[in-house]
C-alpha positions as CSV (number, residue, x, y, z in Angstrom):
1,M,14.9,-82.8,93.5
2,R,16.4,-85.6,91.8
3,I,16.5,-87.7,88.5
4,I,13.7,-90.2,88.6
5,A,14.9,-93.2,86.3
6,G,17.5,-94.3,84.0
7,H,21.2,-94.7,84.6
8,L,21.5,-91.0,86.5
9,R,18.6,-92.5,88.7
10,R,18.1,-91.0,92.0
11,Q,21.2,-88.1,91.3
12,P,20.4,-85.0,93.2
13,L,19.7,-81.7,91.1
14,K,20.3,-78.2,92.1
15,A,18.3,-75.3,92.0
16,P,18.5,-71.7,92.9
17,R,16.6,-70.6,96.1
18,G,13.4,-68.3,95.6
19,H,11.1,-68.2,92.5
20,L,13.0,-68.3,89.8
21,T,12.2,-71.6,88.8
22,R,9.2,-73.9,89.2
23,P,10.4,-77.4,89.1
24,T,8.3,-80.0,87.6
25,S,7.3,-82.8,90.5
26,D,8.7,-85.8,90.6
27,R,5.1,-87.4,90.0
28,T,4.4,-85.3,87.3
29,R,7.9,-85.8,85.5
30,E,7.5,-89.3,86.3
31,S,3.9,-89.3,84.7
32,L,5.4,-87.2,81.8
33,F,8.1,-89.7,80.7
34,N,5.6,-92.8,80.9
35,L,3.7,-91.0,78.3
36,V,6.9,-90.2,76.2
37,A,8.1,-93.7,76.5
38,S,4.8,-95.5,75.2
39,R,5.1,-93.0,72.1
40,L,8.7,-92.6,71.6
41,A,12.0,-94.5,72.3
42,L,14.4,-92.1,74.2
43,Q,17.5,-94.4,73.1
44,G,19.8,-91.7,70.9
45,A,16.8,-89.1,71.0
46,D,18.0,-85.7,70.4
47,V,16.1,-83.4,72.9
48,L,15.0,-79.8,72.9
49,D,14.1,-78.5,76.7
50,L,12.3,-75.2,76.3
51,F,12.1,-72.8,79.7
52,A,14.8,-75.3,81.0
53,G,15.2,-74.2,84.6
54,T,17.4,-76.5,86.4
55,G,17.3,-78.8,83.4
56,A,15.6,-81.5,85.1
57,L,13.1,-82.5,82.0
58,G,16.4,-82.6,79.5
59,L,18.6,-84.3,82.1
60,E,15.7,-87.0,82.9
61,A,15.7,-87.6,79.1
62,I,19.7,-87.9,79.0
63,S,19.3,-90.2,82.0
64,R,16.6,-92.6,80.0
65,G,18.8,-93.0,77.0
66,A,18.6,-89.5,74.7
67,L,21.8,-88.8,73.0
68,A,21.9,-84.9,73.3
69,A,20.0,-82.1,74.8
70,T,19.8,-78.8,74.2
71,F,18.9,-76.5,76.9
72,V,17.3,-73.1,76.4
73,E,16.5,-70.6,79.2
74,R,16.1,-66.7,79.4
75,N,17.6,-66.4,83.0
76,G,21.4,-66.5,82.9
77,A,21.7,-67.0,86.7
78,V,19.2,-70.2,86.2
79,L,20.7,-71.4,83.3
80,K,24.2,-71.6,85.2
81,Y,22.2,-74.1,87.3
82,T,21.3,-76.1,84.4
83,R,25.0,-76.2,83.1
84,R,26.1,-77.0,86.8
85,N,23.4,-80.0,87.0
86,A,24.9,-81.5,83.7
87,I,28.5,-80.9,84.8
88,D,27.8,-82.9,88.4
89,L,25.9,-85.7,86.5
90,G,29.1,-86.0,84.0
91,V,26.8,-85.3,81.0
92,A,27.7,-81.9,80.0
93,E,29.4,-82.9,77.0
94,A,26.0,-84.2,75.4
95,C,24.4,-81.0,76.3
96,A,24.1,-77.5,74.7
97,F,23.2,-74.5,76.8
98,V,21.4,-71.4,74.9
99,R,20.5,-68.3,76.9
100,A,17.6,-67.0,75.0
101,D,13.6,-66.3,75.0
102,A,12.2,-69.7,74.0
103,V,9.3,-68.6,71.9
104,A,12.1,-66.3,70.1
105,Y,14.6,-69.5,70.0
106,L,11.4,-71.4,68.0
107,E,10.6,-68.1,65.8
108,R,14.2,-68.2,64.5
109,Y,15.4,-71.7,64.5
110,N,16.7,-73.5,61.6
111,G,18.9,-76.1,62.4
112,P,18.5,-79.9,62.5
113,P,14.8,-81.4,63.9
114,F,14.3,-82.8,67.3
115,D,12.9,-86.1,68.5
116,L,11.4,-84.6,71.3
117,I,10.5,-81.0,72.6
118,L,9.8,-80.2,76.1
119,A,8.3,-77.2,77.5
120,D,7.6,-76.2,80.7
121,P,6.8,-72.4,81.0
122,P,4.9,-70.3,82.9
123,Y,1.4,-70.7,82.8
124,D,0.6,-67.1,82.4
125,L,3.1,-66.6,79.5
126,E,1.7,-64.6,76.9
127,G,1.8,-66.8,73.8
128,L,1.8,-69.9,75.3
129,A,-1.1,-71.0,73.2
130,R,1.3,-70.7,70.2
131,L,3.8,-72.9,71.4
132,P,2.4,-76.2,69.7
133,D,2.4,-74.7,66.1
134,L,5.7,-72.9,67.0
135,A,7.4,-76.2,68.1
136,L,6.0,-78.4,65.8
137,P,7.7,-77.9,62.4
138,H,11.1,-78.2,64.4
139,L,10.2,-82.1,65.3
140,R,11.4,-85.1,63.0
141,P,8.2,-87.2,61.6
142,H,7.8,-89.6,64.7
143,G,8.9,-86.8,67.0
144,L,6.8,-85.3,70.3
145,F,6.2,-82.0,71.6
146,V,5.2,-82.0,75.1
147,L,3.9,-79.3,77.0
148,E,3.3,-78.4,80.4
149,H,0.3,-75.7,81.2
150,D,-2.7,-75.3,83.5
151,T,-6.7,-75.2,82.5
152,R,-6.7,-71.6,81.2
153,H,-5.2,-73.7,78.1
154,D,-7.4,-76.1,76.2
155,F,-5.8,-78.0,73.3
156,E,-8.5,-80.4,72.5
157,D,-9.2,-79.1,69.2
158,H,-5.6,-78.8,68.2
159,P,-5.2,-81.2,65.0
160,A,-1.9,-82.2,66.3
161,L,-3.0,-83.0,70.0
162,D,-2.4,-87.0,70.9
163,T,-3.4,-86.9,74.5
164,S,-3.8,-84.5,77.4
165,R,-3.4,-85.9,81.0
166,A,-4.2,-83.9,84.3
167,Y,-1.8,-84.2,87.1
168,G,-3.0,-82.0,90.0
169,R,-3.2,-78.5,88.5
170,T,-0.9,-79.2,85.9
171,I,-1.7,-80.6,82.4
172,V,0.4,-82.4,80.2
173,S,-0.4,-82.0,76.6
174,V,1.4,-84.2,73.9
175,F,1.5,-83.4,70.2
176,R,2.7,-85.2,67.3
177,P,3.5,-83.6,64.2
178,V,0.5,-84.1,61.5
179,P,1.4,-85.7,58.2
180,P,1.1,-83.6,55.0
181,A,-2.4,-84.1,53.4
182,D,-0.7,-85.1,50.4
183,A,1.9,-87.5,52.0
184,P,1.5,-91.0,50.4
185,T,-0.6,-93.4,52.9
186,A,0.6,-97.0,53.4
187,S,-1.5,-99.4,51.4
188,T,-2.8,-102.6,52.9
189,P,-2.6,-105.8,50.8
């Protein structure tokens, strides 16, 4: 596993042996970031990486210009790999590491909003369907929530869904905050 693009391109990432993590494939990660790049400038972005695992998604964002990334991972042993990868890449000062359940973190988070929230949860996670509604309030108005899931979850009717793309058995769904109904609209001259 490695960083795909940006100033850290081709740098390796360490992962624990066994089934503690399910790293996003290089192909899917590249496609995911192509979807992000066509909708959001990563330069200077503040990123939240939920279910962080090795930190591959958040570290990829930093490599592509994000200013900072917060990594949320429940497993302390896995979070050590996230931290080690950030240190090895020389970007630890741009990172925050939180050992917590990602769903509980979203439910109680009351800090500044993010430009990009990335989530690669276990596909059988109880409550996965709630993730868009939990994440969207923590985005800036121009922000994106990107969720990896499988066909057991269908978000086609979600009002904030921008697009969904299938990559093998993985589906990447991109959500944007929905402006409030009473928000002023741009008038045309």
